[in-house]
C-alpha positions in Angstrom: 17.2 14.5 -29.3 16.7 16.6 -26.0 18.6 15.4 -23.0 17.3 12.5 -20.9 14.9 14.2 -18.2 15.6 13.9 -14.4 13.1 14.7 -11.8 13.3 17.2 -9.0 15.7 15.1 -6.9 18.0 14.4 -10.1 16.7 11.0 -10.5 16.8 9.8 -14.2 13.9 7.5 -15.7 15.4 3.9 -16.5 12.7 1.5 -15.6 9.0 0.9 -16.8 6.8 -1.4 -14.9 3.8 -2.4 -16.9 0.6 -4.0 -15.2 -1.3 -5.8 -18.1 -4.1 -6.8 -15.8 -5.7 -6.1 -12.3 -6.8 -9.7 -11.8 -5.1 -12.3 -10.0 -5.7 -15.9 -9.2 -4.3 -15.7 -5.6 -5.5 -13.7 -2.6 -2.2 -13.1 -0.7 -3.0 -11.2 2.4 -0.3 -8.6 1.9 -1.4 -7.6 -1.6 -5.0 -8.6 -2.3 -6.9 -9.9 0.7 -9.9 -12.1 0.0 -12.2 -10.1 2.3 -11.6 -7.1 0.2 -11.3 -8.6 -3.2 -14.3 -11.1 -2.9 -16.5 -12.8 -5.6 -18.3 -9.5 -6.1 -15.2 -7.4 -6.6 -15.5 -5.3 -9.8 -12.2 -5.8 -11.9 -11.6 -3.5 -14.8 -13.8 -4.2 -17.8 -11.7 -5.1 -21.0 -12.4 -2.0 -22.8 -10.6 0.0 -20.3 -7.5 -2.1 -20.4 -4.7 -0.9 -22.6 -4.3 -2.9 -25.7 -0.8 -4.7 -26.6 -0.4 -2.0 -29.3 -1.1 0.7 -26.9 1.5 -0.7 -24.5 4.0 -1.2 -27.3 3.6 2.6 -28.6 4.1 3.9 -25.2 7.0 1.8 -24.3 8.6 2.7 -27.7 8.3 6.4 -26.7 9.6 5.6 -23.1 12.9 4.4 -24.7 13.6 7.7 -26.1 13.6 9.4 -22.8 16.0 6.8 -21.1 13.9 3.8 -20.2 16.0 0.4 -20.8 14.2 -2.0 -18.5 10.7 -3.3 -19.0 8.9 -5.5 -16.3 5.6 -7.1 -17.0 3.3 -7.4 -13.9 -0.3 -7.5 -12.8 -2.3 -8.7 -10.8 -1.0 -12.0 -12.4 0.2 -11.2 -15.8 -0.1 -14.8 -17.1 -3.9 -14.4 -16.9 -3.9 -11.9 -19.8 -4.4 -13.8 -22.8 -1.9 -13.9 -25.6 0.9 -12.4 -23.3 3.7 -13.8 -25.3 2.4 -11.8 -28.3 3.1 -8.6 -26.2 6.3 -9.9 -25.3 7.5 -10.4 -28.9 6.2 -6.9 -29.6 8.3 -5.4 -26.6 11.3 -7.2 -27.3 11.5 -5.9 -30.7 11.9 -2.2 -29.6 15.2 -0.7 -30.2 17.0 0.2 -26.9 15.2 -2.3 -24.4 18.1 -4.1 -22.8 16.0 -6.1 -20.4 12.5 -7.5 -20.5 11.2 -9.3 -17.3 8.1 -10.9 -16.0 6.9 -11.1 -12.3 4.4 -13.9 -11.7 3.1 -16.0 -8.8 4.3 -19.0 -11.0 1.1 -21.3 -10.9 0.8 -20.9 -14.6 4.3 -20.6 -15.7 4.9 -24.2 -16.6 2.3 -23.7 -19.3 3.6 -20.5 -20.7 7.3 -20.7 -20.2 8.3 -22.1 -23.7 6.4 -19.5 -25.5 7.6 -16.6 -23.4 11.2 -17.8 -23.9 10.6 -17.9 -27.8 9.0 -14.5 -27.8 12.2 -12.9 -26.3 11.5 -12.6 -22.6 14.8 -12.0 -20.6 14.1 -13.5 -17.3 11.3 -14.1 -14.7 10.7 -13.2 -11.0 8.5 -15.7 -9.2 6.8 -14.8 -6.0 7.4 -17.5 -3.5 6.7 -16.9 0.2 7.1 -20.3 1.6 8.0 -23.9 0.8 5.9 -25.4 3.4 2.7 -26.4 1.7 0.2 -25.4 4.4 2.1 -22.1 5.0 2.2 -21.5 1.2 -1.5 -22.2 0.9 -2.6 -20.1 3.9 -0.6 -17.3 2.5 -1.8 -17.4 -1.0 -5.5 -17.4 0.3 -6.7 -19.8 -2.5 -5.1 -23.2 -1.4 -2.7 -23.2 -4.4 -0.1 -25.8 -4.3 3.6 -24.9 -4.0 4.6 -27.8 -6.2 3.0 -26.3 -9.1 4.9 -22.9 -8.6 8.1 -25.3 -8.2 7.3 -26.9 -11.5 6.9 -23.4 -13.3 10.3 -22.4 -11.9 11.8 -25.8 -13.1 10.3 -25.3 -16.7 11.3 -21.7 -17.0 14.8 -22.8 -16.4 14.6 -25.6 -18.8 13.7 -23.0 -21.6 16.5 -20.8 -20.7 14.9 -18.2 -18.7 16.8 -17.1 -15.6 14.6 -17.2 -12.6 14.6 -14.9 -9.4 12.8 -15.7 -6.6 10.8 -12.9 -4.3 9.8 -13.6 -0.9 7.8 -11.0 1.3 8.4 -11.7 5.2 5.7 -11.0 7.6 6.2 -11.5 11.2 3.9 -14.3 12.6 3.2 -15.5 9.1 6.2 -16.9 7.4 9.5 -15.9 9.1 10.1 -19.5 9.7 10.6 -20.1 6.0 13.5 -17.8 5.8 16.1 -20.6 6.3 14.4 -23.6 4.3 14.0 -20.9 1.3 17.7 -20.0 1.4 18.7 -23.6 1.6 16.7 -24.5 -1.5 17.8 -21.4 -3.6 21.2 -22.3 -2.6 21.0 -25.9 -4.0 19.1 -24.6 -7.1 21.7 -21.8 -7.6 18.8 -19.2 -8.2 18.8 -15.6 -6.9 16.4 -15.1 -3.7 15.3 -11.8 -2.8 13.6 -11.1 0.7 11.4 -8.2 0.8 10.1 -6.3 3.7 6.3 -6.4 4.4 5.3 -2.9 3.0 2.4 -0.5 3.6 1.3 -0.7 -0.2 -2.4 0.0 -0.6 -5.1 0.5 1.8 -6.3 -3.3 2.3 -3.4 -5.3 3.7 -3.8 -4.0 7.3 0.0 -3.1 7.5 1.4 -2.6 11.1 5.1 -1.9 11.4 5.2 -4.5 14.2 4.7 -7.1 11.4 7.8 -6.0 9.6 10.8 -8.4 9.7 13.6 -6.0 9.1 16.4 -6.8 6.5 18.9 -6.8 9.4 16.9 -9.6 11.2 16.5 -11.5 8.0 20.2 -11.5 7.5 21.1 -12.3 11.1 18.9 -15.5 10.6 20.8 -16.2 7.4 24.1 -15.7 8.7 23.6 -18.0 11.6 23.8 -20.9 9.1 25.3 -19.6 5.7 28.3 -17.7 5.5 27.7 -14.7 3.1 29.9 -12.3 1.0 28.6 -8.9 0.0 28.1 -8.1 -3.8 28.7 -4.6 -5.0 25.7 -3.0 -6.7 25.5 -3.6 -10.6 24.0 -0.3 -11.3 22.5 3.0 -9.7 19.0 2.3 -8.4 19.3 -1.2 -7.5 16.6 -1.8 -4.9 18.3 -4.7 -3.2 21.4 -5.1 -1.0 23.0 -8.4 -2.3 25.2 -11.1 -1.0 26.5 -14.4 -2.4 27.0 -17.8 -0.6 30.7 -18.3 0.3 30.5 -21.9 -1.4 27.9 -21.4 -4.1 27.1 -19.0 -7.1 23.6 -18.4 -5.6 22.9 -15.0 -4.5 20.9 -13.6 -1.5 19.2 -10.0 -1.6 17.0 -8.0 0.9 14.8 -5.1 -0.2 14.5 -3.0 2.7 12.0 -0.3 1.7 10.8 0.1 5.2 13.9 0.1 7.3 16.4 1.3 4.8 14.7 3.5 2.0 16.2 3.9 -1.2 14.0 6.6 -2.6 16.8 8.8 -3.7 18.0 6.2 -6.2 14.5 5.3 -7.5 14.4 5.3 -11.4 11.1 3.5 -11.8 7.8 4.4 -13.4 4.6 2.4 -13.3 2.0 2.0 -16.0 -1.4 0.5 -14.9 -3.5 -1.9 -17.0 -5.9 1.0 -17.4 -3.4 3.4 -18.7 -2.6 5.6 -15.7 1.1 6.4 -15.1 2.2 6.4 -11.4 5.7 7.8 -10.4 5.8 5.9 -7.1 4.7 2.8 -5.5 3.0 4.4 -2.5 0.9 7.1 -4.4 -2.8 7.4 -4.8 -3.2 9.2 -8.0 -1.8 8.6 -11.6 -1.8 10.5 -14.9 -4.0 9.5 -17.5 -2.2 8.2 -20.5 -5.0 6.1 -21.9 -6.9 9.4 -22.7 -4.0 10.7 -24.7 -3.5 7.5 -26.6 -7.2 7.2 -27.7 -7.9 10.8 -28.4 -5.3 11.1 -31.2 -2.4 12.5 -29.6 0.9 12.0 -31.7 4.1 10.7 -30.4 5.5 14.0 -29.8 2.6 15.0 -27.6 3.1 11.7 -25.6 6.9 12.3 -25.2 6.3 15.9 -24.1 3.6 14.6 -21.5 6.0 11.8 -20.1 8.9 14.3 -19.8 6.7 16.8 -17.9 5.4 14.2 -15.6 8.8 12.8 -14.8 10.5 16.3 -14.6 8.2 17.4 -11.8 8.4 14.2 -10.0 8.9 14.7 -6.1 8.2 11.2 -4.7 10.2 9.9 -1.6 7.3 8.1 0.3 9.5 5.6 2.1 11.7 8.5 3.6 8.6 10.2 4.9 6.8 7.1 6.1 4.8 8.0 9.1 4.7 11.9 8.6 0.9 12.3 7.9 -1.7 10.4 6.2 -0.9 9.3 2.6 -3.8 7.2 0.7 -2.2 4.8 -1.8 -3.4 2.8 -4.6 -3.4 -1.0 -4.2 -0.3 -3.0 -5.2 -2.5 -5.5 -7.2 -3.5 -2.4 -9.3 -0.2 -1.0 -9.9 1.8 -4.2 -10.3 4.3 -3.8 -7.4 
């Protein structure tokens, strides 16, 4: 087997994020605002979306080039019918050490048992507020936070470790930081705060709306003593702390204020089969065409190796240097 490829900055390929649908049942303003994704929005037709077999085939090939972690995303991945079948297919691939799912959690209570039985390793739930009014306003459809909390509880009941992701936006939900920390500490679940990022072209991002990682940590330390946690592996996106009196962990993902491009080992596969080497890019590489035109595994492997080997992306380090059109996060899967 040829050596594992590295890109032009010496970064290896380790993580593959797979969007299984571009549809979502939320309209969060930082990702999929309702005025841009209204009732008339044209989502991908089913014929253009990769099948479970196509996703599994590519994932198996990717493991031969170093991928060890898979994450299923969307849109909202639990809207994809039969997702537990895909989980079972991916869990059976030799070399996959971690198979995770990112979800808004509203449908999680209905799917947690099947996902756990299929071989899912863990779940990340997006939860931007505990206050019902703030939560309903942020998700854009009036969804109830109690349904998400029930999904988290059910996932844990069936043995799925849960991590919480919270996007913090100034003037919107920074007042939810401490309530979320207190709740996560009591539940002993991992909580990650994410700086509001300029992903896509529709979320009207402005740097003044970014609550930085240092600000977030400052708020937390006023009430909760924290101890730093060493990174568990190269390329880890979050800086981590643990409560002094609890096993619960806090993390911050500071893509804006403290870019971590130089350690990025992530590749993204869109629902319609395009490969993206950065979350902040506009153009992907067509994989679906190769999969459906009879290309063999050797050709697909060589294509993937070539794409990764020529990768130069470091958008967060260059943020502000000229205009960079970007694909939507709801399409790429975050």
